[in-house]
PyMOL Python script that loads the backbone (N, CA, C, O; Angstrom):
from pymol import cmd

cmd.read_pdbstr("""\
ATOM      1  N   UNK A   1       1.027  -1.273  -0.017  1.00  0.00           N
ATOM      2  CA  UNK A   1      -0.179  -0.016   0.065  1.00  0.00           C
ATOM      3  C   UNK A   1       0.836   1.197   0.026  1.00  0.00           C
ATOM      4  O   UNK A   1       1.793   1.130   0.797  1.00  0.00           O
ATOM      5  N   UNK A   2       0.730   2.170  -0.705  1.00  0.00           N
ATOM      6  CA  UNK A   2       1.399   3.419  -0.769  1.00  0.00           C
ATOM      7  C   UNK A   2       0.317   4.412  -0.127  1.00  0.00           C
ATOM      8  O   UNK A   2      -0.910   4.333  -0.058  1.00  0.00           O
ATOM      9  N   UNK A   3       1.289   5.436   0.346  1.00  0.00           N
ATOM     10  CA  UNK A   3       0.600   6.401   1.078  1.00  0.00           C
ATOM     11  C   UNK A   3       1.384   7.817   0.841  1.00  0.00           C
ATOM     12  O   UNK A   3       2.576   7.973   0.579  1.00  0.00           O
ATOM     13  N   UNK A   4       0.340   8.823   1.014  1.00  0.00           N
ATOM     14  CA  UNK A   4       1.029  10.137   1.031  1.00  0.00           C
ATOM     15  C   UNK A   4       0.968  10.963   2.314  1.00  0.00           C
ATOM     16  O   UNK A   4       0.832  12.185   2.264  1.00  0.00           O
ATOM     17  N   UNK A   5       1.062  10.351   3.364  1.00  0.00           N
ATOM     18  CA  UNK A   5       1.214  10.866   4.589  1.00  0.00           C
ATOM     19  C   UNK A   5       2.106  12.102   4.817  1.00  0.00           C
ATOM     20  O   UNK A   5       1.732  13.223   5.161  1.00  0.00           O
ATOM     21  N   UNK A   6       3.424  11.658   4.545  1.00  0.00           N
ATOM     22  CA  UNK A   6       4.299  12.753   4.471  1.00  0.00           C
ATOM     23  C   UNK A   6       4.125  13.785   3.639  1.00  0.00           C
ATOM     24  O   UNK A   6       4.337  14.938   4.017  1.00  0.00           O
ATOM     25  N   UNK A   7       3.777  13.533   2.586  1.00  0.00           N
ATOM     26  CA  UNK A   7       3.349  14.890   1.632  1.00  0.00           C
ATOM     27  C   UNK A   7       2.367  15.685   2.183  1.00  0.00           C
ATOM     28  O   UNK A   7       2.567  16.899   2.216  1.00  0.00           O
ATOM     29  N   UNK A   8       1.158  15.145   2.701  1.00  0.00           N
ATOM     30  CA  UNK A   8       0.365  16.084   3.177  1.00  0.00           C
ATOM     31  C   UNK A   8       0.637  16.573   4.671  1.00  0.00           C
ATOM     32  O   UNK A   8       0.098  17.573   5.145  1.00  0.00           O
ATOM     33  N   UNK A   9       1.609  15.692   5.415  1.00  0.00           N
ATOM     34  CA  UNK A   9       1.937  16.155   6.566  1.00  0.00           C
ATOM     35  C   UNK A   9       2.948  17.628   6.239  1.00  0.00           C
ATOM     36  O   UNK A   9       2.843  18.644   6.926  1.00  0.00           O
ATOM     37  N   UNK A  10       3.728  17.523   5.292  1.00  0.00           N
ATOM     38  CA  UNK A  10       4.714  18.722   5.137  1.00  0.00           C
ATOM     39  C   UNK A  10       3.837  19.969   4.596  1.00  0.00           C
ATOM     40  O   UNK A  10       3.779  21.090   5.099  1.00  0.00           O
ATOM     41  N   UNK A  11       3.216  19.524   3.522  1.00  0.00           N
ATOM     42  CA  UNK A  11       2.098  20.640   2.962  1.00  0.00           C
ATOM     43  C   UNK A  11       1.577  21.333   4.334  1.00  0.00           C
ATOM     44  O   UNK A  11       1.787  22.545   4.347  1.00  0.00           O
ATOM     45  N   UNK A  12       0.977  20.845   5.424  1.00  0.00           N
ATOM     46  CA  UNK A  12       0.208  21.336   6.454  1.00  0.00           C
ATOM     47  C   UNK A  12       1.401  21.751   7.365  1.00  0.00           C
ATOM     48  O   UNK A  12       1.073  21.905   8.541  1.00  0.00           O
ATOM     49  N   UNK A  13       2.749  21.970   7.070  1.00  0.00           N
ATOM     50  CA  UNK A  13       3.429  22.451   7.798  1.00  0.00           C
ATOM     51  C   UNK A  13       3.691  21.704   9.402  1.00  0.00           C
ATOM     52  O   UNK A  13       4.071  22.278  10.423  1.00  0.00           O
ATOM     53  N   UNK A  14       3.394  20.435   9.247  1.00  0.00           N
ATOM     54  CA  UNK A  14       3.643  19.715  10.625  1.00  0.00           C
ATOM     55  C   UNK A  14       4.747  18.995  10.647  1.00  0.00           C
ATOM     56  O   UNK A  14       5.237  18.513   9.626  1.00  0.00           O
ATOM     57  N   UNK A  15       5.291  18.844  11.946  1.00  0.00           N
ATOM     58  CA  UNK A  15       6.375  17.836  12.126  1.00  0.00           C
ATOM     59  C   UNK A  15       5.822  16.466  12.406  1.00  0.00           C
ATOM     60  O   UNK A  15       4.620  16.232  12.539  1.00  0.00           O
ATOM     61  N   UNK A  16       6.733  15.628  12.482  1.00  0.00           N
ATOM     62  CA  UNK A  16       6.216  14.393  12.769  1.00  0.00           C
ATOM     63  C   UNK A  16       5.610  14.223  14.277  1.00  0.00           C
ATOM     64  O   UNK A  16       4.642  13.513  14.551  1.00  0.00           O
ATOM     65  N   UNK A  17       6.360  15.006  15.202  1.00  0.00           N
ATOM     66  CA  UNK A  17       5.979  15.166  16.507  1.00  0.00           C
ATOM     67  C   UNK A  17       4.437  15.575  16.493  1.00  0.00           C
ATOM     68  O   UNK A  17       3.584  14.831  16.978  1.00  0.00           O
ATOM     69  N   UNK A  18       4.118  16.859  15.881  1.00  0.00           N
ATOM     70  CA  UNK A  18       2.764  17.262  16.023  1.00  0.00           C
ATOM     71  C   UNK A  18       1.957  16.382  15.514  1.00  0.00           C
ATOM     72  O   UNK A  18       1.023  16.145  16.279  1.00  0.00           O
ATOM     73  N   UNK A  19       1.917  15.608  14.222  1.00  0.00           N
ATOM     74  CA  UNK A  19       1.195  14.566  13.819  1.00  0.00           C
ATOM     75  C   UNK A  19       0.775  13.546  14.664  1.00  0.00           C
ATOM     76  O   UNK A  19      -0.351  13.051  14.683  1.00  0.00           O
ATOM     77  N   UNK A  20       1.944  13.183  15.522  1.00  0.00           N
ATOM     78  CA  UNK A  20       1.698  11.920  16.635  1.00  0.00           C
ATOM     79  C   UNK A  20       0.767  12.649  17.429  1.00  0.00           C
ATOM     80  O   UNK A  20      -0.292  12.039  17.577  1.00  0.00           O
ATOM     81  N   UNK A  21       0.832  13.933  18.074  1.00  0.00           N
ATOM     82  CA  UNK A  21       0.028  14.397  19.050  1.00  0.00           C
ATOM     83  C   UNK A  21      -1.330  14.582  18.484  1.00  0.00           C
ATOM     84  O   UNK A  21      -2.200  14.369  19.328  1.00  0.00           O
ATOM     85  N   UNK A  22      -1.821  14.946  17.203  1.00  0.00           N
ATOM     86  CA  UNK A  22      -3.037  15.253  16.794  1.00  0.00           C
ATOM     87  C   UNK A  22      -3.714  13.747  16.248  1.00  0.00           C
ATOM     88  O   UNK A  22      -4.936  13.664  16.127  1.00  0.00           O
ATOM     89  N   UNK A  23      -2.818  12.564  15.928  1.00  0.00           N
ATOM     90  CA  UNK A  23      -3.439  11.477  15.441  1.00  0.00           C
ATOM     91  C   UNK A  23      -3.266  10.679  16.767  1.00  0.00           C
ATOM     92  O   UNK A  23      -3.699   9.535  16.627  1.00  0.00           O
ATOM     93  N   UNK A  24      -2.823  10.897  17.872  1.00  0.00           N
ATOM     94  CA  UNK A  24      -2.688  10.206  19.103  1.00  0.00           C
ATOM     95  C   UNK A  24      -2.140   8.736  18.805  1.00  0.00           C
ATOM     96  O   UNK A  24      -2.659   7.669  19.133  1.00  0.00           O
ATOM     97  N   UNK A  25      -1.028   8.941  18.142  1.00  0.00           N
ATOM     98  CA  UNK A  25      -0.164   7.719  17.760  1.00  0.00           C
ATOM     99  C   UNK A  25       1.223   7.690  18.326  1.00  0.00           C
ATOM    100  O   UNK A  25       1.553   8.704  18.941  1.00  0.00           O
ATOM    101  N   UNK A  26       1.843   7.000  18.261  1.00  0.00           N
ATOM    102  CA  UNK A  26       3.444   6.978  18.791  1.00  0.00           C
ATOM    103  C   UNK A  26       4.130   7.487  17.507  1.00  0.00           C
ATOM    104  O   UNK A  26       3.707   7.172  16.395  1.00  0.00           O
ATOM    105  N   UNK A  27       5.285   8.344  17.707  1.00  0.00           N
ATOM    106  CA  UNK A  27       6.345   8.435  16.650  1.00  0.00           C
ATOM    107  C   UNK A  27       6.611   7.368  15.764  1.00  0.00           C
ATOM    108  O   UNK A  27       6.676   7.539  14.546  1.00  0.00           O
ATOM    109  N   UNK A  28       6.779   6.210  16.348  1.00  0.00           N
ATOM    110  CA  UNK A  28       7.307   4.991  15.600  1.00  0.00           C
ATOM    111  C   UNK A  28       6.339   4.771  14.595  1.00  0.00           C
ATOM    112  O   UNK A  28       6.744   4.531  13.458  1.00  0.00           O
ATOM    113  N   UNK A  29       4.760   4.825  14.895  1.00  0.00           N
ATOM    114  CA  UNK A  29       3.659   4.480  13.971  1.00  0.00           C
ATOM    115  C   UNK A  29       4.060   5.463  12.989  1.00  0.00           C
ATOM    116  O   UNK A  29       4.431   4.924  11.947  1.00  0.00           O
ATOM    117  N   UNK A  30       4.114   6.834  12.975  1.00  0.00           N
ATOM    118  CA  UNK A  30       4.029   7.569  11.952  1.00  0.00           C
ATOM    119  C   UNK A  30       5.269   7.227  11.047  1.00  0.00           C
ATOM    120  O   UNK A  30       5.193   7.237   9.818  1.00  0.00           O
ATOM    121  N   UNK A  31       6.583   6.880  11.842  1.00  0.00           N
ATOM    122  CA  UNK A  31       7.644   6.542  11.088  1.00  0.00           C
ATOM    123  C   UNK A  31       7.371   5.374   9.978  1.00  0.00           C
ATOM    124  O   UNK A  31       7.539   5.454   8.761  1.00  0.00           O
ATOM    125  N   UNK A  32       6.901   4.265  10.749  1.00  0.00           N
ATOM    126  CA  UNK A  32       6.395   3.360   9.947  1.00  0.00           C
ATOM    127  C   UNK A  32       5.659   3.439   8.641  1.00  0.00           C
ATOM    128  O   UNK A  32       5.942   2.794   7.632  1.00  0.00           O
ATOM    129  N   UNK A  33       4.334   4.612   8.823  1.00  0.00           N
ATOM    130  CA  UNK A  33       3.522   4.791   7.882  1.00  0.00           C
ATOM    131  C   UNK A  33       4.121   5.486   6.750  1.00  0.00           C
ATOM    132  O   UNK A  33       3.751   5.260   5.598  1.00  0.00           O
ATOM    133  N   UNK A  34       5.097   6.381   7.059  1.00  0.00           N
ATOM    134  CA  UNK A  34       5.609   7.022   6.262  1.00  0.00           C
ATOM    135  C   UNK A  34       6.786   6.222   5.358  1.00  0.00           C
ATOM    136  O   UNK A  34       7.057   6.685   4.250  1.00  0.00           O
ATOM    137  N   UNK A  35       7.439   5.092   5.810  1.00  0.00           N
ATOM    138  CA  UNK A  35       8.177   4.413   5.291  1.00  0.00           C
ATOM    139  C   UNK A  35       7.203   3.256   4.694  1.00  0.00           C
ATOM    140  O   UNK A  35       7.845   2.214   4.556  1.00  0.00           O
ATOM    141  N   UNK A  36       6.069   3.149   4.364  1.00  0.00           N
ATOM    142  CA  UNK A  36       5.200   2.292   4.085  1.00  0.00           C
ATOM    143  C   UNK A  36       5.845   0.856   4.520  1.00  0.00           C
ATOM    144  O   UNK A  36       6.211  -0.046   3.766  1.00  0.00           O
ATOM    145  N   UNK A  37       5.882   0.897   5.963  1.00  0.00           N
ATOM    146  CA  UNK A  37       6.498  -0.535   6.419  1.00  0.00           C
ATOM    147  C   UNK A  37       5.252  -1.006   7.373  1.00  0.00           C
ATOM    148  O   UNK A  37       5.357  -2.074   7.976  1.00  0.00           O
ATOM    149  N   UNK A  38       4.011  -0.166   7.515  1.00  0.00           N
ATOM    150  CA  UNK A  38       3.025  -0.415   8.447  1.00  0.00           C
ATOM    151  C   UNK A  38       1.620   0.006   7.748  1.00  0.00           C
ATOM    152  O   UNK A  38       1.625   1.187   7.402  1.00  0.00           O
ATOM    153  N   UNK A  39       0.423  -0.693   7.463  1.00  0.00           N
ATOM    154  CA  UNK A  39      -0.542  -0.666   6.923  1.00  0.00           C
ATOM    155  C   UNK A  39      -1.654  -0.375   8.219  1.00  0.00           C
ATOM    156  O   UNK A  39      -1.979  -1.320   8.938  1.00  0.00           O
ATOM    157  N   UNK A  40      -2.179   0.939   8.443  1.00  0.00           N
ATOM    158  CA  UNK A  40      -2.895   1.210   9.544  1.00  0.00           C
ATOM    159  C   UNK A  40      -4.386   0.535   9.440  1.00  0.00           C
ATOM    160  O   UNK A  40      -4.928   0.074   8.435  1.00  0.00           O
ATOM    161  N   UNK A  41      -4.843   0.609  10.672  1.00  0.00           N
ATOM    162  CA  UNK A  41      -6.052   0.077  10.588  1.00  0.00           C
ATOM    163  C   UNK A  41      -7.170   0.898  10.056  1.00  0.00           C
ATOM    164  O   UNK A  41      -6.798   2.035   9.763  1.00  0.00           O
ATOM    165  N   UNK A  42      -8.488   0.650   9.835  1.00  0.00           N
ATOM    166  CA  UNK A  42      -9.311   1.506   9.223  1.00  0.00           C
ATOM    167  C   UNK A  42      -9.487   2.820  10.227  1.00  0.00           C
ATOM    168  O   UNK A  42      -9.457   3.993   9.854  1.00  0.00           O
ATOM    169  N   UNK A  43      -9.647   2.426  11.360  1.00  0.00           N
ATOM    170  CA  UNK A  43      -9.913   3.674  12.263  1.00  0.00           C
ATOM    171  C   UNK A  43      -8.657   4.395  12.349  1.00  0.00           C
ATOM    172  O   UNK A  43      -8.804   5.573  12.673  1.00  0.00           O
ATOM    173  N   UNK A  44      -7.512   4.035  12.159  1.00  0.00           N
ATOM    174  CA  UNK A  44      -6.440   5.109  12.316  1.00  0.00           C
ATOM    175  C   UNK A  44      -6.420   5.728  10.827  1.00  0.00           C
ATOM    176  O   UNK A  44      -6.169   6.925  10.690  1.00  0.00           O
ATOM    177  N   UNK A  45      -6.667   4.968   9.796  1.00  0.00           N
ATOM    178  CA  UNK A  45      -6.860   5.789   8.546  1.00  0.00           C
ATOM    179  C   UNK A  45      -7.654   6.732   8.515  1.00  0.00           C
ATOM    180  O   UNK A  45      -7.237   7.861   8.255  1.00  0.00           O
ATOM    181  N   UNK A  46      -8.678   6.549   8.714  1.00  0.00           N
ATOM    182  CA  UNK A  46      -9.879   7.450   9.114  1.00  0.00           C
ATOM    183  C   UNK A  46      -9.419   8.822  10.022  1.00  0.00           C
ATOM    184  O   UNK A  46      -9.530   9.987   9.638  1.00  0.00           O
ATOM    185  N   UNK A  47      -8.986   8.460  11.059  1.00  0.00           N
ATOM    186  CA  UNK A  47      -8.301   9.513  11.810  1.00  0.00           C
ATOM    187  C   UNK A  47      -7.373  10.268  11.415  1.00  0.00           C
ATOM    188  O   UNK A  47      -7.203  11.397  11.875  1.00  0.00           O
ATOM    189  N   UNK A  48      -6.521   9.649  10.346  1.00  0.00           N
ATOM    190  CA  UNK A  48      -5.341  10.301   9.793  1.00  0.00           C
ATOM    191  C   UNK A  48      -5.915  11.515   8.513  1.00  0.00           C
ATOM    192  O   UNK A  48      -5.449  12.618   8.228  1.00  0.00           O
ATOM    193  N   UNK A  49      -6.878  10.903   8.045  1.00  0.00           N
ATOM    194  CA  UNK A  49      -7.601  11.844   6.993  1.00  0.00           C
ATOM    195  C   UNK A  49      -8.313  13.144   7.254  1.00  0.00           C
ATOM    196  O   UNK A  49      -8.618  14.120   6.568  1.00  0.00           O
ATOM    197  N   UNK A  50      -8.461  12.774   8.532  1.00  0.00           N
ATOM    198  CA  UNK A  50      -9.215  13.998   9.004  1.00  0.00           C
ATOM    199  C   UNK A  50      -8.225  15.348   9.413  1.00  0.00           C
ATOM    200  O   UNK A  50      -8.594  16.511   9.246  1.00  0.00           O
ATOM    201  N   UNK A  51      -7.059  15.000   9.911  1.00  0.00           N
ATOM    202  CA  UNK A  51      -6.239  15.950   9.958  1.00  0.00           C
ATOM    203  C   UNK A  51      -5.827  16.832   8.995  1.00  0.00           C
ATOM    204  O   UNK A  51      -5.718  18.025   9.278  1.00  0.00           O
ATOM    205  N   UNK A  52      -5.584  16.421   7.899  1.00  0.00           N
ATOM    206  CA  UNK A  52      -5.153  17.435   6.614  1.00  0.00           C
ATOM    207  C   UNK A  52      -6.661  17.815   5.998  1.00  0.00           C
ATOM    208  O   UNK A  52      -6.739  18.751   5.202  1.00  0.00           O
ATOM    209  N   UNK A  53      -7.742  17.141   6.348  1.00  0.00           N
ATOM    210  CA  UNK A  53      -9.037  17.380   5.852  1.00  0.00           C
ATOM    211  C   UNK A  53      -8.681  16.826   4.492  1.00  0.00           C
ATOM    212  O   UNK A  53      -8.619  17.639   3.569  1.00  0.00           O
ATOM    213  N   UNK A  54      -8.413  15.416   4.215  1.00  0.00           N
ATOM    214  CA  UNK A  54      -8.317  14.813   2.858  1.00  0.00           C
ATOM    215  C   UNK A  54      -9.223  13.309   3.097  1.00  0.00           C
ATOM    216  O   UNK A  54      -9.525  12.779   4.166  1.00  0.00           O
ATOM    217  N   UNK A  55      -9.504  12.883   1.769  1.00  0.00           N
ATOM    218  CA  UNK A  55     -10.220  11.617   1.818  1.00  0.00           C
ATOM    219  C   UNK A  55      -9.011  10.541   2.243  1.00  0.00           C
ATOM    220  O   UNK A  55      -7.812  10.793   2.119  1.00  0.00           O
ATOM    221  N   UNK A  56      -9.484   9.466   2.695  1.00  0.00           N
ATOM    222  CA  UNK A  56      -8.495   8.275   2.995  1.00  0.00           C
ATOM    223  C   UNK A  56      -7.879   8.011   1.433  1.00  0.00           C
ATOM    224  O   UNK A  56      -6.675   7.817   1.269  1.00  0.00           O
ATOM    225  N   UNK A  57      -8.754   8.024   0.412  1.00  0.00           N
ATOM    226  CA  UNK A  57      -8.206   7.806  -0.985  1.00  0.00           C
ATOM    227  C   UNK A  57      -7.061   8.709  -1.231  1.00  0.00           C
ATOM    228  O   UNK A  57      -6.176   8.322  -1.994  1.00  0.00           O
ATOM    229  N   UNK A  58      -6.970   9.997  -0.607  1.00  0.00           N
ATOM    230  CA  UNK A  58      -6.082  10.865  -0.984  1.00  0.00           C
ATOM    231  C   UNK A  58      -4.842  10.377  -0.279  1.00  0.00           C
ATOM    232  O   UNK A  58      -3.762  10.467  -0.863  1.00  0.00           O
ATOM    233  N   UNK A  59      -4.912   9.908   0.835  1.00  0.00           N
ATOM    234  CA  UNK A  59      -3.654   9.504   1.736  1.00  0.00           C
ATOM    235  C   UNK A  59      -3.089   8.153   1.468  1.00  0.00           C
ATOM    236  O   UNK A  59      -1.910   7.832   1.616  1.00  0.00           O
ATOM    237  N   UNK A  60      -4.352   7.178   0.937  1.00  0.00           N
ATOM    238  CA  UNK A  60      -3.750   5.728   0.852  1.00  0.00           C
ATOM    239  C   UNK A  60      -4.217   5.509  -0.501  1.00  0.00           C
ATOM    240  O   UNK A  60      -5.218   6.042  -0.980  1.00  0.00           O
ATOM    241  N   UNK A  61      -3.258   4.503  -1.241  1.00  0.00           N
ATOM    242  CA  UNK A  61      -3.986   3.916  -2.488  1.00  0.00           C
ATOM    243  C   UNK A  61      -3.337   2.514  -2.339  1.00  0.00           C
ATOM    244  O   UNK A  61      -2.509   2.264  -1.464  1.00  0.00           O
ATOM    245  N   UNK A  62      -3.782   1.603  -3.277  1.00  0.00           N
ATOM    246  CA  UNK A  62      -3.487   0.398  -3.341  1.00  0.00           C
ATOM    247  C   UNK A  62      -2.591   0.347  -4.590  1.00  0.00           C
ATOM    248  O   UNK A  62      -2.827   1.026  -5.590  1.00  0.00           O
ATOM    249  N   UNK A  63      -1.422  -0.597  -4.464  1.00  0.00           N
ATOM    250  CA  UNK A  63      -0.489  -0.702  -5.524  1.00  0.00           C
ATOM    251  C   UNK A  63      -0.887  -1.751  -6.520  1.00  0.00           C
ATOM    252  O   UNK A  63      -1.525  -2.712  -6.090  1.00  0.00           O
ATOM    253  N   UNK A  64      -0.610  -1.692  -7.714  1.00  0.00           N
ATOM    254  CA  UNK A  64      -0.945  -2.700  -8.614  1.00  0.00           C
ATOM    255  C   UNK A  64      -0.434  -4.217  -7.993  1.00  0.00           C
ATOM    256  O   UNK A  64       0.707  -4.506  -7.633  1.00  0.00           O
ATOM    257  N   UNK A  65      -1.643  -5.080  -7.988  1.00  0.00           N
ATOM    258  CA  UNK A  65      -1.539  -6.297  -7.682  1.00  0.00           C
ATOM    259  C   UNK A  65      -1.892  -6.687  -6.264  1.00  0.00           C
ATOM    260  O   UNK A  65      -1.910  -7.835  -5.819  1.00  0.00           O
ATOM    261  N   UNK A  66      -2.171  -5.570  -5.620  1.00  0.00           N
ATOM    262  CA  UNK A  66      -2.810  -5.575  -4.111  1.00  0.00           C
ATOM    263  C   UNK A  66      -4.370  -6.052  -4.146  1.00  0.00           C
ATOM    264  O   UNK A  66      -5.019  -6.118  -3.102  1.00  0.00           O
TER     265      UNK A  66
END
""", "prot")
cmd.dss("prot")
cmd.show_as("cartoon", "prot")
cmd.util.cbc("prot")
cmd.orient("prot")
């Protein structure tokens, strides 16, 4: 799964720390998401999409073959 978490975080001017506070997750979770090493739960994906006011589809997309 590909994601645009980092892109939208930078556009909003948020540090990883600020995003962790807003999403109520650990910094390791944000690091793993941005490195595409972690696929979030539906609840976390929805929570993350509300922060930059984007749809889940704007933040996450399936790669070919998934």
